[in-house]
C-alpha positions as CSV (number, residue, x, y, z in Angstrom):
1,X,-78.1,78.3,81.8
2,X,-76.1,80.0,79.0
3,X,-77.1,83.4,80.5
4,X,-75.9,82.4,84.0
5,X,-72.6,80.9,82.8
6,X,-71.9,83.9,80.6
7,X,-72.6,86.3,83.5
8,X,-70.2,84.4,85.7
9,X,-67.4,83.8,83.2
10,X,-67.7,87.3,81.9
11,X,-66.8,88.7,85.3
12,X,-63.1,87.9,84.9
13,X,-62.4,91.5,84.1
14,X,-64.3,92.6,87.2
15,X,-62.2,90.4,89.4
16,X,-59.2,92.5,88.5
17,X,-60.6,95.4,90.4
18,X,-60.2,93.4,93.6
19,X,-56.4,93.5,93.3
20,X,-54.4,95.9,95.5
21,X,-54.7,99.6,94.7
22,X,-58.5,99.8,94.5
23,X,-60.7,101.0,97.4
24,X,-62.2,98.5,99.8
25,X,-65.8,99.4,98.7
26,X,-64.9,98.9,95.0
27,X,-63.3,95.6,95.7
28,X,-66.3,94.4,97.6
29,X,-68.6,95.5,94.8
30,X,-66.5,93.6,92.3
31,X,-66.5,90.4,94.4
32,X,-70.3,90.6,94.9
33,X,-70.7,91.0,91.1
34,X,-68.8,87.8,90.5
35,X,-71.1,85.6,92.6
36,X,-74.8,85.3,91.7
37,X,-76.9,87.0,94.4
38,X,-73.8,88.7,95.9
39,X,-72.6,88.1,99.4
40,X,-75.9,88.5,101.0
41,X,-75.7,85.2,102.9
42,X,-73.8,85.1,106.2
43,X,-70.4,83.3,106.1
44,X,-70.4,79.6,106.8
45,X,-69.6,79.2,110.5
46,X,-67.0,76.7,111.6
47,X,-69.7,75.1,113.8
48,X,-72.0,74.6,110.7
49,X,-74.8,76.1,112.7
50,X,-75.8,79.6,113.9
51,X,-75.6,78.8,117.6
52,X,-74.5,75.2,117.9
53,X,-74.5,73.9,121.4
54,X,-71.0,72.8,122.2
55,X,-72.3,70.7,125.1
56,X,-74.0,68.3,122.7
57,X,-70.7,67.7,120.8
58,X,-68.4,64.8,121.4
59,X,-64.6,65.5,121.8
60,X,-64.0,64.4,118.2
61,X,-66.7,66.8,117.0
62,X,-65.1,69.7,118.9
63,X,-61.7,68.8,117.4
64,X,-63.2,68.8,113.9
65,X,-64.6,72.3,114.5
66,X,-61.3,73.5,115.8
67,X,-59.7,72.2,112.5
68,X,-62.4,74.1,110.6
69,X,-61.5,77.3,112.5
70,X,-57.9,76.8,111.8
71,X,-58.6,76.1,108.1
72,X,-60.4,79.4,107.9
73,X,-57.5,81.3,109.6
74,X,-55.0,79.7,107.2
75,X,-57.0,80.6,104.1
76,X,-57.5,84.2,105.4
77,X,-53.7,84.5,106.1
78,X,-52.9,83.2,102.7
79,X,-55.2,85.6,100.8
80,X,-54.2,88.5,103.0
81,X,-50.5,87.8,102.3
82,X,-51.0,87.6,98.5
83,X,-53.6,90.3,98.1
84,X,-52.5,92.6,100.9
85,X,-55.9,92.8,102.5
86,X,-58.2,92.5,99.5
87,X,-61.5,90.8,100.0
88,X,-61.4,87.9,97.5
89,X,-60.9,85.4,100.4
90,X,-64.3,86.2,101.8
91,X,-65.9,85.4,98.4
92,X,-64.0,82.1,98.1
93,X,-64.7,80.9,101.6
94,X,-68.1,82.4,102.5
95,X,-69.9,83.4,99.3
96,X,-69.3,80.2,97.4
97,X,-69.9,78.0,100.4
98,X,-73.2,79.7,101.2
99,X,-74.6,79.5,97.7
100,X,-73.6,76.1,96.4
101,X,-76.1,73.9,98.2
102,X,-79.2,72.2,96.9
103,X,-79.9,69.7,94.1
104,X,-82.8,71.2,92.1
105,X,-82.3,72.2,88.5
106,X,-82.0,75.8,89.5
107,X,-79.4,74.9,92.1
108,X,-77.3,73.0,89.6
109,X,-77.4,76.0,87.2
110,X,-76.3,78.2,90.0
111,X,-73.4,75.9,90.9
112,X,-72.3,76.0,87.3
113,X,-72.4,79.8,87.2
114,X,-70.6,80.0,90.5
115,X,-68.0,77.5,89.3
116,X,-67.1,79.8,86.4
117,X,-66.8,82.8,88.6
118,X,-64.7,80.9,91.1
119,X,-62.4,80.0,88.3
120,X,-62.0,83.6,87.5
121,X,-61.2,84.5,91.1
122,X,-58.8,81.6,91.4
123,X,-57.0,82.9,88.3
124,X,-56.7,86.4,89.7
125,X,-55.3,85.0,93.0
126,X,-52.9,82.7,91.2
127,X,-51.5,85.6,89.2
128,X,-50.8,87.6,92.3
129,X,-49.4,84.5,94.0
130,X,-46.9,83.9,91.2
131,X,-45.9,87.6,91.2
132,X,-45.5,87.5,95.0
133,X,-43.1,84.5,94.8
134,X,-41.2,86.3,92.0
135,X,-40.8,89.3,94.3
136,X,-39.6,87.0,97.1
137,X,-37.1,85.0,95.1
138,X,-35.2,85.9,92.0
139,X,-34.0,82.4,91.5
140,X,-36.5,80.1,89.7
141,X,-35.5,77.1,91.7
142,X,-36.1,78.9,95.0
143,X,-39.5,80.1,93.7
144,X,-40.5,76.5,92.8
145,X,-39.2,75.1,96.2
146,X,-41.3,77.8,98.0
147,X,-44.4,77.0,96.0
148,X,-43.9,73.2,96.6
149,X,-43.6,73.9,100.3
150,X,-46.9,75.9,100.2
151,X,-48.8,73.1,98.5
152,X,-47.3,70.5,100.8
153,X,-48.4,72.5,103.8
154,X,-51.9,72.6,102.4
155,X,-51.9,68.9,102.0
156,X,-50.7,68.4,105.5
157,X,-53.6,70.5,106.8
158,X,-56.1,68.6,104.6
159,X,-54.7,65.2,105.7
160,X,-55.3,66.2,109.4
161,X,-58.9,67.2,108.4
162,X,-59.4,63.9,106.5
163,X,-58.2,61.8,109.4
164,X,-60.6,63.6,111.8
165,X,-63.4,63.4,109.3
166,X,-63.0,59.6,109.1
167,X,-63.1,59.4,112.9
168,X,-66.3,61.5,112.9
169,X,-67.9,59.2,110.2
170,X,-67.3,56.1,112.3
171,X,-68.5,57.8,115.4
172,X,-71.7,59.2,113.7
173,X,-72.5,55.7,112.3
174,X,-72.5,54.3,115.8
175,X,-74.4,57.3,117.2
176,X,-77.2,57.2,114.6
177,X,-77.6,53.4,115.0
178,X,-77.9,53.8,118.8
179,X,-80.3,56.7,118.4
180,X,-82.6,54.7,116.1
181,X,-82.5,51.7,118.4
182,X,-83.5,54.0,121.4
183,X,-86.2,55.8,119.4
184,X,-87.7,52.6,118.1
185,X,-87.6,51.1,121.6
186,X,-89.4,54.2,122.8
187,X,-86.5,55.0,125.2
188,X,-86.3,58.6,123.8
189,X,-88.9,61.0,122.5
190,X,-89.1,62.1,118.9
191,X,-87.9,65.5,120.0
192,X,-84.8,64.1,121.6
193,X,-84.2,61.9,118.6
194,X,-84.4,64.9,116.2
195,X,-82.2,67.1,118.4
196,X,-79.5,64.4,118.5
197,X,-79.8,63.8,114.8
198,X,-79.4,67.5,114.1
199,X,-76.0,67.4,115.7
200,X,-75.0,64.6,113.3
201,X,-76.3,66.5,110.4
202,X,-74.2,69.5,111.4
203,X,-71.2,67.3,110.8
204,X,-72.3,66.7,107.2
205,X,-72.8,70.5,106.6
206,X,-69.4,71.3,108.1
207,X,-67.4,68.7,106.2
208,X,-68.9,69.8,102.9
209,X,-68.0,73.4,103.7
210,X,-64.4,72.3,104.6
211,X,-64.1,70.4,101.3
212,X,-65.2,73.4,99.3
213,X,-62.6,75.7,101.1
214,X,-59.9,73.1,100.5
215,X,-60.8,73.0,96.8
216,X,-60.7,76.8,96.6
217,X,-57.2,77.0,97.9
218,X,-55.9,74.2,95.7
219,X,-57.5,75.8,92.7
220,X,-55.1,78.8,93.2
221,X,-52.1,76.5,93.2
222,X,-53.3,74.7,90.1
223,X,-53.7,78.0,88.3
224,X,-50.3,79.2,89.6
225,X,-48.6,76.2,88.1
226,X,-50.2,76.8,84.8
227,X,-49.4,80.5,84.8
228,X,-45.7,79.9,85.6
229,X,-45.4,77.0,83.1
230,X,-46.6,79.3,80.3
231,X,-43.9,81.8,81.0
232,X,-41.1,79.4,82.1
233,X,-41.3,76.3,79.9
234,X,-37.8,75.3,80.9
235,X,-38.6,75.0,84.6
236,X,-39.1,71.4,86.0
237,X,-42.6,71.2,87.5
238,X,-42.5,67.5,88.3
239,X,-42.2,67.8,92.1
240,X,-44.8,70.7,92.2
241,X,-47.3,68.8,90.1
242,X,-46.8,65.7,92.2
243,X,-47.7,67.7,95.4
244,X,-50.8,69.1,93.6
245,X,-51.9,65.6,92.6
246,X,-51.4,64.4,96.2
247,X,-53.4,67.3,97.5
248,X,-56.2,66.6,95.0
249,X,-56.3,63.0,96.1
250,X,-56.6,64.0,99.7
251,X,-59.5,66.4,98.9
252,X,-61.2,63.7,96.9
253,X,-61.0,61.4,99.9
254,X,-62.4,64.2,102.1
255,X,-65.4,64.6,99.7
256,X,-66.0,60.8,99.8
257,X,-66.2,61.0,103.6
258,X,-68.6,64.0,103.4
259,X,-70.8,62.0,101.0
260,X,-70.8,59.0,103.3
261,X,-71.8,61.3,106.2
262,X,-74.8,62.5,104.1
263,X,-76.0,58.9,103.9
264,X,-75.6,58.4,107.7
265,X,-77.6,61.5,108.6
């Protein structure tokens, strides 16, 4: 465990090579070195499955997947704006999401190592984010207001996701109960039962992926607030911190729904 954590946390210096000015290949190599196993896994798809059949999805499920695609686009746009095309966003969204599953002892060690690396990446992003805001605005109050707007926008996006996740949870509960009744009454075959259940399980996978991506973006704002506070102790962070807390509460609620979905499926 110590070896894994040391390797992940010790990659802070390597993260710096992902910042603008380095070659794309060097940047990708640096990002791969931050995450155990590199980026060998395919990115988590918005459909939570390689080729999910849209015909088997309910309108609410399609809406959730559209929100997932929008979340991905927003994260990519944010990272691209701050890092001017660097590849850290791929590591945050795809690499971390693909590697963080499982509940064996080895999986838990891997999550701990990845968590340390993710913190280093979030720190690098936060530094560039603060520098970007300082370039945009020379006035400290304007900088803070812009950052507050960014966190508030993230929270609005997450609230829309949370609302839809709650709808999906209620729908999946009814769907699974109906499936079990039909299967036990021999009205559907085991194959049909398993196929329908797989669609419900895809909701669980997707919601967990969306929670992780929301956490990754919020981590940047948390680090940015800490970074700015260290160099500007006279700035009032009350409103900014309140938005960060609100956003964390929304993400916590998202995680609770995702956990409830795991029980349903």
